[in-house]
N, C-alpha and C positions, 0 to 999 in steps of 0.2 A: 395375418391372425400372427400374433406369436403368440406360440404355446410351449408348456414344455422343456420339449424337444430342444427348440432352437433358443431356447435359454441354457440349457446344457452345452450346447454344440459353441455358444459365445465365452464359456468359459476357457480362459488361455492356459495353457499348459506350466507347471508349476512343478514338476520336477524332471527325470529324467535329462537327456542332453537335448540343448539346442546349440546348431550350428549358426552364427551368425555372422556376416562378411563387416569389416567394422574394428572388430575385438585384435591387437595386436596380441593379445595373450591369454588363455584360459579363464574365464571369471566360475568363482562358486555362489552361489545363491539358497542360503539357506533360510527357508522360513519356520520359523516357531510354532508353539500351538496356538500364538494368536492369529498367524499369518504375517506376523512381521517380517519384511526383506533384510537378511544380512547379506552383505555384498562383500565377497575378498576378491580384490583384483591386483594384480601386479604392479600398475602405475596409475597415477591420478587419473590419465584420460581414460583410461578402461572403466575406474569408478566412474566416474562420471556417465559414460553410454548405460553402465549398467544400471547406474541411478534412475536415468529416463526409461533406458527399457521397462522393469520393472516398475515405474509408479505408472506406465503406459498399460499396461497389465490390469494391472487396478484401478487405474481411474480415469484413460482416457476420453470417457466422454464430458467425466466432469469436466479434463482440462479444456474441453471444447466448448462446454456451457460458458465456462470462463470466459476463454478466448473470444468468442462470438458475441457476448454481451461487452463485452472493454471497448470492441474497436467499432459496436453498433451496427452490428448485424444479424441480431436475434430473431428481428421480424421476416429474415429469411427461412426460418424454421418455424416459427409459431404464428406468421401472421399479420394483422393489422393490430393485433393488441400491443406488440411488441414498439408500435412505431412513436413514440412518446420518450421510451427510454432511447431507443437508438438514435431519435434525432439530439438527444440530450448528452451520451456518449461522442456522437462525433463533433460536435461541439469541444466536449476534453481536450479530443485530439489523442487520446492516450496512446495509438500506435507508434505514432509521428515523436512522440516524448520518449518512447521505449528503445524507438529505433537509434534517437540520438544519444541515450547512454550506452546502448551497446558501441557505437562508434567512438566514446569517448573512454573506456575503458582499455585497461592494458592489456596485450596478448595472452597475460595465462589467463585472464578471466575470459577472454575471448574463447579460449581452446575450452575453456572448462564449458562454459555457455554453447557453444559447437557439438560438445562431443556429448552433452545430454539433448541436445534437438538429434542429433546423429540416431542414439540409443532409441527414440520416442521414436522416430521415424523406420529403424528396424523392428519395432514391435506393427508399426503399420502395415509394412512391406511384406510381413512375414506370418501373421496373426490369420490363421482358414476362415474365421467369421469374425466379424467386427461385433463390437458391443452389441445389444438387441435396441439400444436407446437408437443408434443411426438409422437399424431397418425401419424403426418406429417411424423417424421420421424423414427416411426417402432422402439418404443424403452419402456422403464418403467422406472422411476424413480429409483433409489439406494438409500437404506436410507441414510437418511444425519447425518454426521458423527460431531461431536461438532466441531473437527479442521478446517472443509471444509470450514466453515466464516472466518479462518485465511487466506487460499490459496486463497479464493475472495480477500481479502483484499490485499494481497502480488501482487498479478497478476492485478488488477488493479492501483497498485503505484510501481512496480518495473522500469516502463520506467519514473519514473520521478525522478531521481535522474538522474547523468551527464553522464554516461558511452558513452549513443550517441554520445555527442561532442567530448569527447576521440576518439570515431572510426573517427568520420567524420576529426579531426585535422590531425591524422595520415594517412586519404588518401588523403589529398590536401598535405602534406608536402613530401607524393613518388611524388603527382608530379611535386609540384613547389619547396621542399628542404625546410628545415627547418626555411633559416633567410626571407623568402618569407611569409612563413606562419606564423612567429611572427608578421609578420607587420598587417597581413588578421586579427589576432585574440590578440591583444594587451592586453586584460585582461581589469577589471572592471576601468575607468579611473578615474581621480581623480575628484571632481568635481559634480559627480553624485548624485541623492539624497540619502539620506538615509535611513531608517525607523526610526533610533533614533535619536536625537539630537548627533552635532558629537561628542561627547566625543571619456625567457627561450628557452633554446634551444632544442632539441633533438640527442642524437648520440646513437647510435648501431641497430642494425637489429630489423626490421619489419617483424612479424611472419605471416606467411601465412595465409589465413581464413578470411579475412576481409570482400569477397564477399560473403561468407556463412555469416556469421554473419548477413552482411546486408541484406541478403533475410527475415532470421527471425524475423530481426525487422521490414521489411518493413508489412512480414504477421501479424504483431501483434501489429499494430499501431493503429487500432481502439482501443486498450485499452488503447491509450495514449494520444488520441486524437489530435486537431490540432489548436495549439495558443492557448494551454492550459496555464493557470496562475490564477490569481484569487486578489482581490481587500477587504481590511475592513478599516473601521473608526471607533475609539474609541473616545468621548470627551469627556471633564469633565463635569462635573453638572453645570459650573463657564460657559458654553458655552450653554447653555441648557434654553428653557423656564421654564421647569420643575424644575431643581436644582441638578439633579441626571440625572448620565450618559448615554451617549447613544452608542451603538454599532449599527453596518452594516454592516452585509457581503456579496460578491460577488463571486461565485464560479464560475470559467470556466470552468469546464470539456468535455469529447469529448458530442460530439449532437447525440448521440443514442439514441432508444425508444426501454423500458423505458432507463429513466435517468439512473446514476449509484447511486442516492440518494432516498431514501424513507421515507417520512415525516409518522411521529405519534406518539404516545402521547402513557406513558405508567404510570399509578399511583397505588402504593399501600403502607402500612404504614410506608416503609421504603424511599420512594423517591417518587416525582411527577413531570418526566421531560417531553417535547416535544421537537422534534427536528428533523433530516437528520440520519436513519439508511444506512447500507451499507446491501440490501437486501442478505440472510444469515448468516450473522454474528448479536448478540446483544448489545444491547445499544446506543450511538452516538458520535461517536467518535471526529466529526469533527466540527458540528453546533448543539446547543441546550440549552434551560434554564430549570431551577428547579425555584423555587419561591424566590431563593436568586442572583443567580449566570445564566450568559448569557456567553456565548462563541461561538467563529468561528474559520476560522484556513483561511492561505496563502500560498501558497507551498513556503517555505524557499528558494530553489534552492543550497541547500549544498551540497555538493561532499562528498558523504559517500558509492562511488562505486568506486573502484580500478581494473583496467586491469594487468595480467601480462604475461608478454612474458616468456612461459617454452621450455625450452631444456628437449629433452626428447631422448631416446637410441632410434637408427630408428630401435626396434621391436617389441613385441606384448608385453617385460614385465615389462610396465607401469613403468619406472624407468624414473627418472629426476632430471635433475642438481642443485644443492641448496650451495653454500659457497664451490665449488670443491667436492663437495659429490653427490653419486646417492642416492636418496629416492625411495619408491616405493611407486603410486599413488593408492588409493581408483580404483577399478575399478566394475561397475555395471552395469552387464547385463540386458538390459530391452527390450520388443517386443510394438510396435506400431502396434495395429490392426486399419486394415484399410479399410475403409464401399466397398464392391463391388472389391477387392483386397489383393493379399497377404499379412501376417503379415512383419512386419519391423525390425529387431534384430538392437537394436545401445548400443553401448557402452558408459558409461559416467565415464569419467575419473576425479576424486577430488586428486589436489594436497593440500599441505599446505595452499597454497592463497584462494580455493577454485575452485567450479565444471569447467572443461576446458570447454568451451563454443563454442570456433570456434578451426580451426585446425583440423590436423591428428597428435595425437601424434606418431603413427606406423613408421609415414615417418618423423616425428624427432623435431615438433614443435607443441604448442598449443599457446591459449589465454586464461587465468585463468581469472575466474573473482570472485572476494571477493564484497562482498557486507552487509553491516550492520543488514539488517533482515534477510539472510538466512546464519550468518557468524557460529551462535549457540543459542541452546534455547533458548530464552527470557519471563522474568515475564510482559512484557511492559501488557500485556491485564488486568493486575489484574487494570490498572492506568481506566480502563472503568468504570467499578462498581464505583471505587472511585472520578468519576468526578458526578456523579450521586447524590451523596452524597453530594456535596461537600457544604457549607455556606456560604462562602466569598471568594475571589481572592485568599488569600493567601491557600486555603486548596485544590483548582483548582490548583494551581501551583503545590504543594505537589503531587497532581495527578500525574504529567505529568513527575515524576521524572527518573521513568523507561521506558520513552519514546523512542522506536526504532527509527521507521519507519511509515511514510514519516518525512524527517525534516519538522516542519510548525513553521510557528508565529502562536502562539495561539494569539489570542487577547480578551479580557473580561472586562467586566463591574460588578458590585455588587451593592445589594442593601445597603452598607453601602458607598454609594460613590465613589468607587474605581475602578478606568480603568486603563490596562495596555497592555502587548505584552510580551511573553515569546518565545524564540525560541526553541522550545521542538525537542528532538531526539537525538539520536546518530551520532558523528562526528567524526571520525577517529584522532589523533593525528599523523601525517608523515609532511613527506616532501610536499612541495606545487607542487614540480615539478612532482608528481604522477597527480598534477590535470589537465594535460596537453595531456599528452599521454600512452598509454602504457609502464610499465617499467617493466626491466628487471627482471625477477624472479628469477634468477640464481646469483644474487649478495648478498641478504640481505640486501642491505642497500636502502631499500624500504618497510619497514616495519611497520606497525601499531603502534605505542607506547601507548596503550590505547585510551583513547576517552576524549574530552574537560570534563571537570567535569561538572556537572550538574549544580554547584554553581557561575560556569564561562562562561555559556551560555546569550548570550546576554537578556537582560529584563529590560523595564522599567515601574513600578508603579508608578502612578499620575506624570507623568513629567508637569515639571511649564509650558511649551506651551500651556497644556491643549489639546491637540490633537496627537492622533498616526493615522498612515496611512500607511500602507501597498499595497505594489502592485511589489511581487518578487523582489526588489529593496535591494539593499547592504544593512544590517542589522547594518552597523559599520563603525565606523572608521578606519584609518590606524594604529594608536595606537592599536587598540584588539590584543593581545598576540597572539592568533591561526590563523592558518589558517583555514576558512570556504569551500571558494568556488571560481572560476576562472566566473563563467559562472549566473552572475545572471542579473535581468534584470536592463537596464537601465533606470532610474527614469526620 
């Protein structure tokens, strides 16, 4: 039984002095009247250590919640009701992807992630009473790993791609046929508003397993949020009273409590930044400003997730067809532990297109999921600390050169008087047909041909109109040479 005294006992120490092993020098943390922590450290490493520590003070259970859901272990806490979502998350293989990203980053980024994790663990090791949620769940936190923050970031964004729309269109096509489906989903109509100044039918078998896929998506809907979206506005100094550019950002995320973001401020000799971080992850990927540059994001709505129908041999050999040949899939044997119930074994099949997230390969078919954020290890987190150091818009743009997911409209202003917009993230180059429905995986005709080059991603700096507005709408005109998406929000 948890009462008022237990709740009070779990409140962390927010004033006075705390002696922590792991700090090179003293760190000052001041909390303003809103409870927002302001960190002043003597080095970059101590700053990230302190960011991890204060975030754990305020959000440790929130971090645990996202971590366990991201790696498919939520059933350990709540029992069989979480089994469908845990199966789905095991198939997405977010933990393997996060570990691969961690191995791909540079040493400075790895140090940032290590020090943040050390700060989280310092709180776990020194807090006299754990948050009451741990007491209610009858569990203790495992040590925080440097890549756990990447798991959290991925699970919070995997449903911001457009593969759900492809599943929906497939189910509609099964009921009413391809012609009527095309009428219901005509694509982005000409004449609808763009962010920047103006500058099909389905043939083939539909794989089984859509109901299974839908159940898993429904179980994870809370991570996607309802009516998600975002707005941002940037004004030229010619349109403001101060003569300097103005930026405003309005994120529409899931209405969970606490919110997905965590406001904090970290200052050290290398940088001084205030913004919104993701609990469990260092730096400020979406909203922040330093003395020279301010940035915010909106959701681009790009298509960077594909579904492939795979043909398997009807046995447990793991062979699937590709270009008239049989290839062998990777098969990973995993076990889901379930509170107050038996363990559940699960097979995770991986083809050249990615993990099979739906269907039954042993019965001859499955739907594979290819996603830029899980395709291979990437050094995209290197941009996190580069953003902190940016002295102007040009350096902020450069920091986004390896950004992968989610694809954002990055909107920014700087003290040199510049304002602008960049579509950041990796968008695969492939047939537009991939954007409508699951593609046949055995033909080899729907493969990715690399990514849209960074220098060709839509961008505008100081447009003559004197303003930029992004509302998840189409970013470019019909003359843009690459396919970005079908699923923009009409302006």
